[in-house]
Steps between C-alpha positions, in 0.01 A plus 500: 500500500604866493812632675376755753855601591584588141177696461572697819859570395384643168230710667769642729740569212236675293401711802846661496427669166347842562544464876422821690656629821202395714493150353234552232557456127439730204506347152292719271434402140762560230763601757846356555369328814224320310751408229739356758215301656400354164860414418531312830171319437620409148809342655277291728295393197819387326611310812162328495564379144236720337516670163494875571361786294374855552220650292463856369315608816785380721312192623757234589414135423658166584356198317516126566377286212243226540457174315295690244658844440214603272217494756412807710733559793433546870627843606618578855613841609486833677728807502827631646428875496394659828323798646713772654648361821320170464560151635698194394220257413231682298568370148836324540343202681293416193788534255760317707247240612423430135869457420540268799212284376653459154853445632366227729324334207825501302700364791250222564462415131128573500338521158180690430273486198484878471785750494524715814621860501584736784473876444619812682254762379605861444361762743212334678495758778453822302706691756691705244237591240173448693414233243556148620528160331680635194649163410180298536305767311753468218471119509123520452504783244327753726792743538397794283710780345325737743617286791860542386466878541459475878780695666689469826563790738796612291293521182648183348238298312476121493586523132821694571592279795472195277733658245745591774493133606579383146144398412301610195149618599405501132521120502290449814252296298764227467452421871141380447438130565219317325244321719591168341858530632400479868306228683501662845661772712596441862648744750647448845475819708503618857150569632564864604223456757422326830251229402742206485674616816163505676428148371851382601560371147816540289323495164163599351302449179407828330143526372550810286656843474296805594448754222613857570330821392726806536346846489617856554252740659543875448324742736476870403385746765621851573821602673461772761646658809493260793442780749239714328272248328213384727453124524157515340627695200778262404533275196778291653617234254696311765208486742288349221776254411540396863129422521526293183792302646264401779242395241761275333576326828132459584389364162797263459457365853131432450546215250735283706715430193586834337807701596522872432810713543579869460878486474581840350363844583617846395350829618561833327628762544642339814535800732441466873276807497315434172176306453578225248344586166598178319560141602589183311485157654545145376252218552588131479200265514536120483275199529499142375144568375494765227131583550552559872803722434317702237200534729722648771650737247155614388392575856823690568448709188141578598575588860811700407284705264255568783782609732646737244162638402426586861838668541504689171801306371532369144604136456638301207613138463783365282538126445865393519466122479225240508565126493247221545558242775681190377364170636746215536436186299294240689716226348824662618353571843411132531853402400651733761261368767597140414868593531432654842328182618792291375735713710273478805386862478134590539388669175376847584342724237537879506484789253782734404433866569825601330545506123729253324620426146260207495214747451625559146633151425151367583392652168716238325464186710369357829669668798571394858689631802655353814540725803771466764443628854619856574617594849258757646359549149768761428601568138644785290714563806852405613336290775335275240579142602414141422695226673738264324275208597189663354680596179615139461149370570358733234764387253413136563134571427608684185711199392214253542251728326730570206570128467126430487422777249797419275398133477143567391409440139 
């Protein structure tokens, strides 16, 4: 079976690339840190006996042939880019776990009917350009020319960053995979939550990935003197926005499944003695049920309009991103559950609130995910942690599931 010590060693080695002073990592897309991470991962793929290639989007693949090289392959993967000051496990566990599975198969002389590939996708996180899953979007043909114009804080577009990294954005269409080239996609990932910890289980079976809707709300009131404008005569954009933030929390909490987050807020002109005349805030809504999520959004829009009407503040909405939830394949879920039972682990089903590349790959083939327990549910943080034992347990479940899927006709 898999070598947990080797997996842990590689996780530790990869964590040194982009290491920050406080212990976190920063590997943004198309940077020298991401390049170094991919180069190290490519060396692991070669050690595992895989054929290695990189596509025009920067997606890195390692392939192990099956008895029939012409049938659709099983794809395993994740990413090696990070958020700013992120943790060591979000992404790398899925890539390195996939390599460990294929290296173990080679070492044990295991043959599979289908080819199996492992992929390190480009820029899953979206931390640099506020557009995530660039590599998986390219793989599925949903990365548009408009997407490539997204810019980072320094005004560098994705298109320019690709050129700087030696890639040709004009050939991005060459990264597209046809549906008949893939039989299934499987991803091993840390949970980034507390469910498995609460259940005292090392591994879980993901039911689906919640779909996000990202909006920007713009409030326009009237700036005025903080000392001379009576409270009843104010058109305070920030006071209206603050009331709407409360509406978001109330409506999202009411469903029991939706999560709503206001993560960015900017008030203008920003003086201590000036009533805010303009405010912009972000809204991130997610749910595994698209109708429930959209219902929450509709109620927020309606109630926000009422708040602003009462306060004499104008309100506009801009849609930044909208993705449907992605259910995991029932067949793959059953395979993962059977692998758990074989390893003496109670199969526990849970949804993913975070987005993953599998949301896009699901457009090409059946998709499944395996979660590994996260300590205290912490992620996107230097304190992100999953134990060596849990990582090994997750990799074992991945091995058994891949073996099952790659043997199916």
